[in-house]
C-alpha positions, 0 to 999 in steps of 0.5 A, a space after each residue: 293107116 296104121 303105123 308100121 311097128 317093124 320091118 318084119 310085119 306081114 302087112 304091106 302098108 300103103 305109106 310109111 309113117 316113119 323111116 324105120 323100114 327099108 320099104 319104099 313106095 314109088 309114086 307115078 302119074 302115068 308112067 312118070 315117077 314123081 317125088 312129091 304127094 299132097 298132104 291133107 289136100 286134093 285136086 278138083 280134077 287133076 291127077 294127083 296122089 294124096 296122103 290124108 292125115 293125121 288131122 283131116 276134118 272134111 270127110 263129112 263133106 266129101 264121101 270119096 276122101 277120108 281116113 279109113 283107119 289109123 292116122 293116115 290114108 292114101 288117096 289116088 286121083 286119076 285125072 287131067 294132066 298138062 299135055 297129051 294124052 290129057 288124062 292119066 292114071 296114077 299109081 304107087 308101087 313097091 318091089 318086095 318078096 311076097 310071103 311064101 305062105 301068102 294065098 291072098 291080098 286084102 285092102 280097104 277102099 272107102 265107100 263111094 270111091 271108084 274101084 282101084 286095080 291091083 297087079 303083081 308083076 304086071 298081072 292084074 289081080 281080080 278083086 271082089 268085095 268080101 266085107 263091109 265096114 263103117 265107111 269102107 269095103 274090104 276087097 280081096 284077091 288070089 295071089 297064091 301064084 306069086 308066093 315067095 317071088 320077088 316082084 312088083 306090087 302096084 295099086 292104080 286107078 282105073 280110068 276109062 272113057 266113061 269114068 275119066 276122074 277116078 278117086 280112091 281112098 285106100 288103106 290096110 293093104 296086107 297079104 294073108 294065108 287065107 284062101 279066098 274063093 273065086 268070085 263065081 263060087 262066092 256068088 253061087 254060095 250066096 245064091 244057094 244061101 238065099 234059096 235055102 232061106 226062101 225055101 225055109 220061109 215058104 215051107 214055114 208058111 205052108 205049114 
């Protein structure tokens, strides 16, 4: 996670590296707001929110947790809690104004982690992979409907009956003026490119 230089930055940072900005992220286990997070530590199945950095040397032994970029990375761990319903999602949220010219939101997830969910004003934003880094994937979603609005941005784990222990390393959350294609359109473009390459290869062999 890069350290924010000023409050006027277009980027929405996962966690404040200092207190120069007025933006505050709220942390939740389920619907209960918490006032603490773990630093350079994680649980073995219990729900928690962790900040990894600046000194973290266990990335090689745990493929799901590690610094993606900069000095800090946020880790969301959905998992067990004491009392019904015994399992819980975790999330971080922030109230703010989506930039008036925003068309999309981008974030980086560590390779090997479980997919997280992103919502604005309680509405899920469909995310799809649009890039790959050395140890992370870049995900993007369309937020044009929320441009210029004061709303809540929430990043959450996604517990399901088949996946009740979720672990997400997340970094570099930012709004962008870039228009992202619909996942279906992106798939058609990739399929078209593959067919074109196959046609060229076949045509070359035929000649």
